[in-house]
C-alpha positions as CSV (number, residue, x, y, z in Angstrom):
1,M,150.0,67.0,34.0
2,S,150.2,70.4,35.8
3,L,148.6,73.5,34.5
4,T,152.0,75.1,33.7
5,N,153.2,72.2,31.7
6,W,149.9,72.0,29.9
7,N,150.0,75.7,29.1
8,T,153.5,75.2,27.7
9,S,152.4,72.3,25.5
10,V,149.5,74.4,24.3
11,A,151.8,77.3,23.5
12,N,154.1,74.9,21.6
13,V,151.1,73.5,19.6
14,A,150.0,77.1,18.8
15,S,153.5,78.0,17.6
16,T,153.7,74.8,15.5
17,E,150.4,75.6,14.0
18,A,151.6,79.2,13.3
19,A,154.7,77.9,11.7
20,S,152.8,75.6,9.5
21,G,150.1,78.0,8.8
22,T,151.3,78.6,5.2
23,G,150.9,74.9,4.4
24,L,147.4,74.8,5.9
25,Q,146.3,77.9,4.1
26,D,147.5,76.5,0.8
27,D,145.4,73.4,1.4
28,P,141.7,74.4,1.6
29,V,140.7,71.0,2.9
30,N,143.2,71.0,5.8
31,S,142.3,74.6,6.6
32,A,138.7,73.7,7.0
33,L,139.6,70.7,9.3
34,A,142.0,72.8,11.5
35,S,139.6,75.7,11.9
36,P,137.4,74.2,14.8
37,E,140.5,73.1,16.8
38,A,142.1,76.5,16.5
39,Q,138.9,78.2,17.6
40,F,138.6,75.9,20.6
41,L,142.2,76.5,21.6
42,A,141.7,80.3,21.3
43,D,138.6,80.2,23.5
44,L,140.4,78.1,26.1
45,L,143.3,80.4,26.2
46,R,141.0,83.4,26.7
47,S,139.2,81.7,29.5
48,I,142.4,80.8,31.3
49,Q,143.7,84.3,31.0
50,S,140.4,85.9,32.4
51,N,140.4,83.4,35.3
52,R,144.0,84.4,36.1
53,D,143.2,88.1,36.0
54,A,140.2,87.6,38.4
55,Q,142.4,85.7,40.8
56,E,145.0,88.4,40.7
57,A,142.3,91.1,41.4
58,E,140.9,89.1,44.3
59,R,144.4,88.8,45.8
60,K,145.0,92.5,45.6
61,R,141.6,93.3,47.1
62,R,142.2,91.0,50.0
63,S,145.7,92.3,50.6
64,E,144.3,95.9,50.8
65,W,141.6,94.8,53.2
66,E,144.1,93.0,55.5
67,A,146.3,96.1,55.4
68,N,143.3,98.4,56.4
69,V,142.3,96.0,59.2
70,E,145.9,95.9,60.5
71,A,146.1,99.7,60.4
72,R,142.9,100.2,62.4
73,Y,144.1,97.6,64.9
74,K,147.4,99.4,65.3
75,A,145.6,102.8,65.7
76,R,143.4,101.3,68.4
77,I,146.4,99.9,70.2
78,A,148.2,103.2,70.0
79,E,145.1,105.0,71.4
80,M,144.9,102.6,74.3
81,D,148.6,103.1,74.9
82,I,148.1,106.8,75.1
83,R,145.2,106.4,77.5
84,F,147.2,104.0,79.7
85,T,150.1,106.4,79.7
86,S,147.7,109.3,80.7
87,M,146.2,107.2,83.5
88,Q,149.7,106.2,84.7
89,Q,150.8,109.8,84.8
90,Q,147.8,110.8,86.7
91,I,148.4,108.0,89.3
92,D,152.0,109.0,89.5
93,A,151.1,112.6,90.1
94,L,148.7,111.7,92.8
95,K,151.3,109.5,94.5
96,R,153.9,112.2,94.4
97,M,151.4,114.7,95.9
98,V,150.4,112.3,98.7
99,T,154.0,111.3,99.4
100,G,155.1,114.9,99.5
101,K,152.4,115.8,101.9
102,E,153.3,112.9,104.2
103,A,156.9,113.8,104.1
104,N,156.3,117.4,105.1
105,N,154.0,116.2,108.0
106,V,156.8,114.0,109.5
107,P,158.4,115.6,112.7
108,G,161.9,117.1,112.3
109,P,164.0,114.6,114.3
110,S,163.1,111.7,112.0
111,T,164.1,113.6,108.9
112,V,167.5,114.5,110.1
113,S,168.4,111.1,111.6
114,T,171.3,110.7,109.1
115,T,173.0,113.9,110.3
116,S,172.8,112.9,114.0
117,S,175.9,113.2,116.1
118,P,178.1,110.1,116.3
119,A,177.9,110.4,120.1
120,V,174.4,108.8,120.0
121,P,174.8,105.1,119.2
122,G,171.1,104.3,119.0
123,S,170.4,106.7,116.2
124,Q,171.9,104.5,113.5
125,T,169.8,101.5,114.5
126,V,166.5,103.2,114.9
127,T,166.3,104.6,111.4
128,P,166.0,101.3,109.5
129,A,163.0,100.2,111.7
130,R,160.8,102.8,109.8
131,P,161.3,102.2,106.1
132,S,158.0,103.9,105.1
133,V,159.2,107.3,106.5
134,P,161.8,109.2,104.4
135,V,165.1,109.3,106.2
136,S,166.4,112.4,104.4
137,T,165.0,115.5,102.8
138,A,166.7,114.5,99.6
139,T,164.2,111.5,99.2
140,V,161.1,113.7,99.3
141,P,159.8,114.3,95.8
142,R,159.4,117.9,94.9
143,P,156.0,119.2,93.9
144,I,155.3,119.8,90.2
145,Q,154.2,123.4,90.6
146,P,156.3,126.0,92.5
147,L,155.0,126.6,96.0
148,P,153.6,130.1,96.8
149,Q,155.6,132.4,98.9
150,G,155.5,131.5,102.5
151,S,153.8,128.1,101.9
152,V,155.0,125.0,103.7
153,Y,152.8,122.3,102.2
154,P,152.3,121.5,98.5
155,P,148.9,122.2,97.0
156,A,146.4,119.5,98.0
157,L,144.2,117.7,95.4
158,F,141.1,118.3,97.4
159,P,141.6,121.3,99.8
160,A,140.3,120.4,103.3
161,P,138.0,122.8,105.1
162,P,139.3,124.6,108.1
163,P,138.8,122.8,111.4
164,D,136.7,125.6,112.9
165,M,134.2,125.7,110.0
166,R,130.7,124.7,110.9
167,S,127.7,124.0,108.6
168,S,125.0,126.6,108.5
169,L,121.3,126.0,109.0
170,L,120.9,125.6,105.3
171,G,123.7,123.1,104.9
172,K,126.0,125.5,103.0
173,R,129.7,125.7,103.7
174,T,132.3,128.2,102.5
175,R,135.1,126.4,100.7
176,D,138.7,127.5,100.8
177,P,139.5,129.3,97.5
178,G,142.2,127.7,95.4
179,P,143.0,126.1,92.1
180,A,140.7,123.4,90.9
181,P,141.9,119.8,91.4
182,D,141.8,119.0,87.7
183,R,143.9,122.0,86.9
184,I,146.5,120.9,89.4
185,L,146.5,117.4,87.9
186,L,146.8,118.7,84.3
187,A,149.7,120.9,85.2
188,S,151.7,117.9,86.2
189,M,151.5,116.2,82.8
190,D,153.2,116.7,79.5
191,P,151.3,118.8,77.0
192,V,150.1,115.9,74.8
193,T,148.8,113.8,77.7
194,A,147.3,116.9,79.4
195,G,145.4,117.9,76.3
196,L,144.0,114.4,75.8
197,T,143.0,114.2,79.5
198,E,141.3,117.5,79.4
199,F,139.4,116.5,76.3
200,H,138.1,113.4,78.1
201,I,137.1,115.4,81.1
202,E,135.1,117.8,79.0
203,Q,133.4,115.0,77.1
204,W,132.4,113.4,80.4
205,R,131.0,116.6,81.7
206,K,128.9,117.1,78.6
207,L,127.6,113.6,78.8
208,N,126.8,114.0,82.5
209,G,125.0,117.3,81.8
210,R,122.8,115.6,79.2
211,R,121.9,112.8,81.6
212,K,120.5,115.3,84.1
213,K,116.8,115.7,83.7
214,D,115.0,119.0,84.4
215,S,112.6,118.1,87.3
216,R,110.7,121.4,87.2
217,P,106.9,121.1,86.5
218,T,105.9,121.4,82.9
219,T,102.1,121.0,83.2
220,I,99.6,122.8,85.4
221,Q,98.6,119.5,87.0
222,T,102.1,118.9,88.3
223,A,102.5,122.5,89.3
224,T,99.3,122.3,91.3
225,R,100.4,119.2,93.2
226,V,103.8,120.8,93.9
227,H,102.2,124.0,95.1
228,L,99.8,122.1,97.3
229,L,102.7,120.6,99.1
230,R,104.4,124.0,99.3
231,V,101.4,125.7,100.9
232,M,101.0,122.8,103.3
233,G,104.6,123.2,104.4
234,I,105.6,119.6,103.6
235,A,108.1,118.2,101.1
236,S,106.3,115.0,100.2
237,D,102.9,113.5,100.3
238,K,104.1,110.4,102.2
239,V,102.9,112.0,105.5
240,L,100.1,114.5,105.1
241,P,99.1,116.8,108.0
242,A,96.1,116.0,110.2
243,S,92.6,117.1,109.2
244,H,91.6,120.6,110.1
245,V,88.8,121.3,112.6
246,E,86.0,123.0,110.8
247,D,85.2,125.7,113.4
248,E,88.8,126.8,113.9
249,P,89.8,129.9,112.0
250,Y,92.8,130.0,109.6
251,V,95.7,132.1,110.8
252,P,97.3,134.0,107.8
253,G,100.9,133.0,107.1
254,M,100.6,129.6,108.6
255,P,100.6,126.3,106.5
256,I,97.2,125.5,105.1
257,K,95.3,122.5,106.5
258,W,92.3,120.8,104.9
259,V,89.3,119.0,106.1
260,W,90.0,115.7,104.5
261,D,86.5,114.2,105.1
262,K,84.8,116.8,103.0
263,T,85.1,118.4,99.6
264,P,85.5,122.1,99.0
265,K,81.7,122.4,98.3
266,Q,80.9,120.5,101.5
267,S,83.3,122.4,103.8
268,P,83.3,126.2,104.1
269,H,86.9,126.0,105.3
270,N,88.0,124.0,102.2
271,G,86.1,126.4,100.0
272,R,88.0,129.4,101.4
273,M,91.3,127.7,101.3
274,K,90.7,126.7,97.7
275,A,90.1,130.3,96.7
276,L,93.2,131.3,98.6
277,F,95.3,128.6,97.0
278,I,94.2,129.4,93.4
279,A,95.0,133.1,94.0
280,D,98.4,132.2,95.4
281,L,99.2,129.9,92.6
282,Q,98.3,132.5,90.0
283,A,100.5,135.0,91.8
284,S,103.4,132.5,92.0
285,R,103.5,131.6,88.3
286,S,107.1,132.8,88.1
287,L,108.1,129.7,90.2
288,Y,106.9,127.5,87.3
289,P,108.4,129.0,84.1
290,L,108.0,125.7,82.1
291,V,104.2,125.8,82.4
292,A,102.3,127.6,79.7
293,E,100.9,131.1,80.6
294,Q,97.4,130.3,79.4
295,D,97.3,127.3,81.8
296,F,97.1,129.7,84.8
297,A,93.6,130.7,83.9
298,Y,91.1,130.3,86.8
299,A,89.0,127.5,85.1
300,V,92.1,125.4,84.3
301,V,93.6,125.8,87.7
302,D,90.2,125.0,89.3
303,R,90.0,121.7,87.4
304,A,93.6,120.8,88.3
305,F,93.0,121.6,91.9
306,D,89.9,119.3,92.0
307,Q,91.9,116.4,90.5
308,A,94.9,116.9,92.9
309,F,92.6,117.3,96.0
310,V,90.8,114.0,95.2
311,T,94.2,112.3,95.2
312,F,95.3,113.9,98.4
313,R,92.0,113.0,100.1
314,Q,92.5,109.3,99.2
315,K,96.1,109.3,100.5
316,A,95.0,111.0,103.7
317,R,92.3,108.4,104.1
318,A,94.9,105.6,103.6
319,Q,97.4,107.2,106.0
320,A,94.7,107.4,108.6
321,G,94.2,103.7,108.5
322,L,90.8,103.8,106.8
323,A,90.0,101.3,104.2
324,P,89.8,102.7,100.6
325,E,86.4,103.1,99.1
326,T,85.2,100.0,97.3
327,E,83.5,99.9,94.0
328,E,80.1,99.4,95.7
329,Q,80.6,102.5,97.8
330,R,81.5,104.6,94.8
331,L,78.5,103.4,92.9
332,E,76.3,104.1,95.9
333,K,77.5,107.7,96.1
334,K,77.0,108.1,92.4
335,S,73.5,106.8,92.6
336,K,72.8,109.0,95.6
337,R,73.8,112.1,93.6
338,A,71.7,111.0,90.7
339,R,68.6,110.6,93.0
340,R,69.1,114.0,94.5
341,A,69.4,115.6,91.0
342,N,66.3,113.8,89.9
343,R,64.4,115.1,93.0
344,K,65.5,118.7,92.2
345,K,64.3,118.2,88.6
346,A,60.9,116.8,89.7
347,K,60.5,119.8,92.1
348,L,61.2,122.2,89.3
349,A,58.8,120.5,87.0
350,H,56.0,120.6,89.7
351,R,56.6,124.4,90.3
352,V,56.7,125.2,86.6
353,A,53.4,123.4,86.1
354,A,51.9,125.1,89.2
355,R,52.9,128.5,87.8
356,A,50.3,128.1,85.1
357,L,47.6,127.9,87.8
358,V,48.6,131.2,89.4
359,P,47.8,134.1,87.0
360,T,49.6,136.8,89.1
361,L,53.0,135.0,88.6
362,Q,53.1,135.1,84.8
363,D,55.5,138.1,84.8
364,K,58.8,137.4,83.0
365,A,60.7,138.7,86.0
366,F,59.9,135.5,87.8
367,D,61.5,133.3,85.0
368,G,64.9,133.4,86.7
369,A,63.4,131.8,89.9
370,L,62.4,128.7,88.0
371,E,65.8,127.3,87.1
372,L,67.5,124.1,88.3
373,A,70.3,126.0,90.1
374,M,67.7,127.9,92.2
375,M,66.2,124.7,93.7
376,S,67.1,123.5,97.2
377,S,68.3,120.0,97.7
378,E,66.5,117.2,99.4
379,S,68.8,114.9,101.3
380,S,68.4,111.2,100.6
381,D,69.6,110.5,104.2
382,S,66.1,110.1,105.5
383,Y,65.4,109.3,109.1
384,P,62.4,107.8,110.9
385,E,59.8,110.1,112.3
386,D,59.2,110.5,116.1
387,D,55.7,109.2,115.9
388,V,55.2,105.6,114.7
389,D,51.9,104.3,113.4
390,D,51.0,100.7,113.5
391,N,49.9,99.0,110.3
392,E,47.1,96.5,110.0
393,D,49.3,93.6,111.1
394,G,50.3,95.4,114.2
395,D,54.0,95.9,113.1
396,A,55.6,99.2,113.8
397,S,57.1,100.6,110.6
398,P,58.8,104.0,110.7
399,Q,57.6,106.6,108.3
400,K,60.6,108.2,106.4
401,S,60.8,111.8,105.2
402,F,63.3,113.8,103.3
403,R,65.4,116.6,104.8
404,V,65.2,119.8,102.8
405,R,68.4,121.9,103.1
406,G,67.6,125.5,102.3
407,L,69.7,128.2,100.7
408,P,70.6,131.0,103.2
409,W,70.8,133.7,100.5
410,R,67.1,133.6,99.5
411,S,65.0,136.7,100.1
412,Q,61.6,136.6,101.7
413,R,59.8,137.4,98.5
414,L,61.5,134.4,96.8
415,K,60.5,132.1,99.6
416,N,56.9,133.4,99.3
417,L,57.0,132.7,95.6
418,Y,58.0,129.1,96.1
419,A,55.4,128.7,98.9
420,T,52.7,129.9,96.6
421,L,53.7,127.5,93.8
422,D,53.9,124.6,96.2
423,L,50.5,125.3,97.6
424,A,49.0,125.4,94.2
425,D,50.7,122.2,93.3
426,E,49.5,120.5,96.4
427,K,45.9,121.5,95.7
428,E,46.3,120.1,92.1
429,Q,47.7,116.8,93.3
430,K,44.8,116.3,95.7
431,N,42.4,116.1,92.8
432,K,44.5,113.4,91.1
433,P,44.6,109.7,92.0
434,K,47.6,108.7,94.0
435,R,50.1,106.1,92.8
436,G,51.8,103.8,95.3
437,V,52.5,105.3,98.7
438,G,52.4,108.9,97.4
439,R,54.8,111.7,97.9
440,K,57.0,111.5,101.0
441,E,56.9,114.2,103.6
442,R,59.6,116.9,103.6
443,R,61.2,118.4,106.7
444,A,63.2,121.5,107.0
445,G,66.9,120.9,107.8
446,P,70.0,123.0,108.3
447,D,71.0,125.4,105.6
448,K,73.7,124.6,103.2
449,E,77.3,125.5,103.8
450,G,80.4,126.3,101.8
451,E,80.2,127.0,98.1
452,E,76.8,125.4,97.8
453,A,75.5,128.2,100.1
454,L,76.3,130.9,97.5
455,P,73.8,132.1,94.9
456,P,74.4,131.4,91.2
457,K,76.0,134.0,89.0
458,A,73.9,136.7,87.4
459,V,71.1,136.2,90.0
460,P,68.5,139.1,90.1
461,G,68.9,141.4,93.0
462,W,65.3,140.9,94.4
463,M,66.1,137.2,95.0
464,V,69.0,137.8,97.3
465,S,68.4,138.8,100.9
466,K,69.7,142.1,102.2
467,K,70.8,140.4,105.4
468,F,72.9,138.0,103.3
469,K,74.4,140.9,101.3
470,D,75.4,142.9,104.3
471,A,76.9,140.0,106.3
472,E,80.2,139.1,104.6
473,H,79.6,138.3,101.0
474,E,81.0,141.2,99.0
475,E,81.6,139.0,96.0
476,V,77.9,138.2,95.9
477,V,77.0,141.9,95.6
478,A,79.3,142.2,92.6
479,E,77.6,139.4,90.7
480,V,74.0,140.5,91.4
481,V,72.2,141.8,88.3
482,D,69.8,144.7,88.6
483,L,66.8,144.1,86.5
484,P,63.9,146.5,85.8
485,E,61.8,147.1,88.9
486,V,59.0,144.5,89.3
487,D,55.4,145.7,89.8
488,W,54.9,144.0,93.2
489,S,51.3,145.3,93.4
490,K,50.3,142.7,90.8
491,A,51.7,139.9,93.0
492,P,50.3,140.5,96.5
493,E,51.0,136.8,97.5
494,L,54.7,137.6,97.7
495,G,54.3,140.3,100.4
496,D,56.6,143.1,101.2
497,E,60.4,142.9,101.3
498,S,61.7,142.2,104.7
499,D,65.2,141.8,106.2
500,V,64.0,139.5,108.9
501,E,64.5,135.9,107.6
502,D,62.9,132.9,109.2
503,N,64.4,129.4,109.2
504,D,61.9,127.8,106.9
505,E,63.4,126.9,103.6
506,L,61.5,125.6,100.6
């Protein structure tokens, strides 16, 4: 039985019960028996009705969803049709412009072949052999915009430069002034399509503008590397200039060259060029507007230069065909620097201890001479002595010594001070038992060069030689501190001040 027939039978049963309700109500026993069946039928009818309402609501919801999907699909198809129409109109406009230009460039006899005199029999047979060339001026499509007065050709999409134009040394060319190509193209369309095309062109320009990244330096490290390339006169670090010869002077206005084998402290030329570079970078801060103003301080630029110069030195070494430093070589250099620093500390400790043995050197004016920065270095590159002694086994073993590199700015009194302390320390060490082979011999070597040859800041004036001040070191004079005059009569060991400097360094 179908649901419709069953519903009809249920309705008939309900009507029959309603018609006979009087009889059931009169009989209390029958009313009690019929009450559960009537309740069941009522619940069943309510359930069927609610199910039917839910199905109807679902059908309406799905119909609305299908209508929305279909509307969006139709809108998308309409948008694509508009775009295709716009593209087709652009293509047609381009074709009309190109065809019109070719038609105007055709020589005169071919365009008037249909009006030729009948006396020429071959003119009627030659014309069909060139179907691509218009045979009449009536077939040439007219340009969309009116031509200017006196113009023979329609406006070109991309105006060609004149034949006599040549590129300048900077690669710039002067273009023929005229309407922009996109404006010519938009003028040939209807207003709706032209508006849509102009909108797409503007959106593309905005997107392309966002994609372009500002390549200007934003940090002082990047600005330092870029400025290094600028002062060297090169555009890239792929090919660095050759190393500079140390003794050759720098010509102002020429690109800067570096001694790639040495650091700014080891090479006087690199030290001077470093100071020149830092001053030039600070003066050229307007070239790097994205770098913070406080990053152009001397200390910050100095650290950035050291980092960049190390990188350039490594690249120059690689470009010269030299093998890069291995880990063992870097560790050896590090340990060598540590050994030199330890020897300077040991020298300072010996002199401080020897000062207690000399009563005339207890004045506080001599405290500044007993600092680590005032000590001369002892090179670990030792070399064998000229005289060789034989040991007990008869084998020749060279005796090694350290090379002491003095500081050229020391005054004679400062040298005498160190000589007095070293002599007192030597006498004290003779009375003590020796350990191992004892202290190695020291030999005087060449003076230091570059930044290492300059005195520390705030050095007392009596420690700096007058000869060094008068030579070429004006910046040293500005940093010298004038302390109260020392009573030199209490320290006769230091002698009188003299401008004549010997080559012995302590």
